[in-house]
Every structure is written in structure tokens, then in C-alpha cells.
C-alpha positions as CSV (number, residue, x, y, z in Angstrom):
1,X,68.2,-15.2,109.4
2,X,70.0,-12.2,110.8
3,X,68.7,-13.1,114.3
4,X,69.7,-16.8,114.1
5,X,72.9,-18.4,115.4
6,X,73.1,-21.4,113.1
7,X,71.4,-22.4,109.9
8,X,70.2,-26.0,109.6
9,X,69.2,-27.6,106.3
10,X,68.4,-31.3,106.9
11,X,66.9,-31.8,103.4
12,X,68.3,-34.5,101.2
13,X,66.4,-33.5,98.0
14,X,67.9,-30.1,97.3
15,X,69.6,-29.6,93.9
16,X,71.6,-26.5,94.5
17,X,70.3,-24.8,97.6
18,X,70.7,-21.0,97.3
19,X,69.5,-20.6,100.9
20,X,72.9,-21.9,102.1
21,X,74.6,-18.9,100.3
22,X,72.0,-16.6,101.9
23,X,72.8,-18.0,105.3
24,X,76.5,-17.6,104.7
25,X,76.1,-14.0,103.6
26,X,74.3,-13.5,107.0
27,X,77.4,-14.9,108.8
28,X,75.6,-18.1,109.8
29,X,77.5,-21.4,110.1
30,X,75.4,-24.0,108.4
31,X,74.8,-27.7,109.0
32,X,73.6,-29.5,105.9
33,X,73.6,-32.9,104.2
34,X,76.6,-33.7,102.1
35,X,74.7,-35.8,99.5
36,X,74.1,-32.8,97.1
37,X,77.6,-31.4,97.6
38,X,76.7,-27.8,98.4
39,X,79.6,-25.6,97.4
40,X,78.4,-22.9,99.8
41,X,79.4,-24.8,102.9
42,X,83.1,-25.7,103.4
43,X,83.0,-28.6,105.8
44,X,84.7,-27.9,109.0
45,X,85.4,-24.2,108.1
46,X,82.1,-22.5,107.4
47,X,79.8,-25.1,108.8
48,X,79.4,-28.9,108.7
49,X,78.3,-31.4,106.0
50,X,76.7,-34.6,107.4
51,X,76.2,-37.9,105.8
52,X,73.5,-39.3,108.2
53,X,70.7,-38.0,110.3
54,X,72.7,-38.9,113.4
55,X,75.7,-36.9,112.2
56,X,73.6,-33.9,111.3
57,X,72.2,-33.9,114.9
58,X,75.7,-34.3,116.3
59,X,77.1,-31.4,114.2
60,X,74.2,-29.1,115.1
61,X,74.8,-29.9,118.8
62,X,78.5,-29.0,118.4
63,X,77.6,-25.6,117.0
64,X,74.9,-24.9,119.5
65,X,77.1,-25.7,122.5
66,X,80.2,-23.8,121.2
67,X,79.7,-20.1,120.7
68,X,83.3,-19.4,119.8
69,X,83.1,-22.0,117.0
70,X,79.8,-20.5,115.8
71,X,81.3,-17.1,115.6
72,X,84.5,-18.3,113.9
73,X,82.6,-20.4,111.3
74,X,80.1,-17.6,110.8
75,X,82.9,-15.1,110.0
76,X,84.4,-17.7,107.6
77,X,81.0,-18.2,106.0
78,X,80.5,-14.5,105.4
79,X,84.0,-14.3,103.8
80,X,83.4,-17.4,101.7
81,X,80.0,-16.0,100.4
82,X,81.9,-13.1,98.8
83,X,83.4,-15.5,96.3
84,X,79.9,-15.9,94.8
85,X,79.4,-12.2,94.2
86,X,78.4,-11.3,90.6
87,X,81.5,-9.2,90.0
88,X,83.7,-12.2,90.8
89,X,81.6,-14.7,89.0
90,X,81.5,-12.6,85.8
91,X,85.2,-12.0,86.0
92,X,85.9,-15.7,86.3
93,X,83.6,-16.5,83.3
94,X,85.2,-13.8,81.3
95,X,88.7,-15.3,81.9
96,X,87.5,-18.7,80.9
97,X,85.9,-17.4,77.7
98,X,89.1,-15.5,76.9
99,X,91.2,-18.5,77.4
100,X,89.0,-20.7,75.2
101,X,89.0,-18.0,72.4
102,X,92.8,-17.7,72.7
103,X,93.3,-21.5,72.5
104,X,91.0,-21.7,69.5
105,X,92.9,-18.9,67.8
106,X,96.2,-20.8,68.0
107,X,94.9,-24.0,66.4
108,X,95.0,-24.5,62.7
109,X,91.7,-24.4,60.9
């Protein structure tokens, strides 16, 4: 991946494709199908999400022809991937659990 310029995931049967996060961490803009709503790709910012085969080909062509856009989206992808680091995820879950416990503590039993 580190030698690639773009990451393409044309599959329509992925549940939660971790490979998109791996690509983002390698500063690769991705082109993927939107049908499984991957949270690792921010459409138009870190790559493109397509609804059809024709659209996925079109978006891939856009990235392959525009180096400046590839670099810009790749940088954004790398930054976005940081929001999925374990420290941030565990901090977010901890805040959610603390809020739930605090809310339960204020309700009469």
C-alpha cells in the first residue's frame, strides 16, 4: 500500500472493511462503494464513495488524472485515520459509559 497512489475497493459485499482504514493510514485516497457506508472514507474529502460501477470508474479516473487532488485527499485520509486510534476510541467509550452511569445515578430507583 505504501507504494500505491490510490486505493480502490469495488466490492459491494463488505460489512465493515478495515482495509479502508489501513489505506487511509497509508495516506491513500480511496474509491469505494457507498452501499455499506464505510466510515473510513469521507466522500469528497478523503476519497470518493460511488453508487454504481460507472461512478466508481469515473471517480477512480478523477483521482488518477489529478495528482494534486490525490495528495490533498491522501493527507486528509491520514488525518481522518487518526480518529480511529485506540486511545481516542477508548476515551470516547469511557465518556459514554461515564455519562450513562451519571444519568442512571440521578434517576430514582
